[in-house]
N, C-alpha and C positions, 0 to 999 in steps of 0.2 A: 274070212279064212278058214280052212281047216288046217289044221297042223301040216299034214303032208303035203297040200298044197302051198306050203310056205316052204315046207324045206324043198320042195322042186323047186319054187322059184329060187330061193336065195342061190340053190348050186346052178341053175341056168344063167344067175346075175352071175357067178364066181367066174362060171364060164366065158360070160361074155365078155369081161374088164377085163378078161386074161389075154385073149385076142384082141381085141382093141389095141392094148395096149402092145401087146405082140408084133402085129402091123406096124404102129408108127414109130419103135425103135426099133425097126427095120427098114422103115423109107430114111429113120436121120439116124442110124449107124449107134443108137443109144443101148442102154445094158435094158433086160426087162426086171420089171420091179418081184422082188420075192411072195411067196404067199400071203404073210403075215402085212405086207400093205395091201397086198390086193382083197384082203378080209375087211383093213380098215377100210378104205375107199368103199366095197359093197357095204360097213356098215352105215356108213355116211351117204351112200345113195339112197337105202331102205328105208330114210325117214319120212320120202316125199317120193310120193307115187309117181310127177308128173318128173324126175330126174329117173326114175323106176324104168319106164314106157319109152323114156328118151333112149336111155344105155340098150333099150331091145330095138328099138327103132336103129340105131347108129348100128348095133351089131349085125338087123338085118341087112340092112343097104352095104355093110363092107361081106357079108357072104352072098350077096346077088351080084357084086362084082368081082365077086373072088372065083365066082360059075363062071363069069362071062356075059352075064344080062344084067344089062344096062339101063334098067328102070325100077 
């Protein structure tokens, strides 16, 4: 991947992790994690393409569910 593509993917991954965590914290009444923790999680996920794809898949399901489209 090119440098620009990697940077965009990392930014999208950061947003996906943050929103997935926010959704879970709202459901269970917990506090959200700070930015430095999100960066640590992102660095762990980036090591495996399967984890990156799984995170984006879960984020897509969350977005579709929040829009009211359950498929």
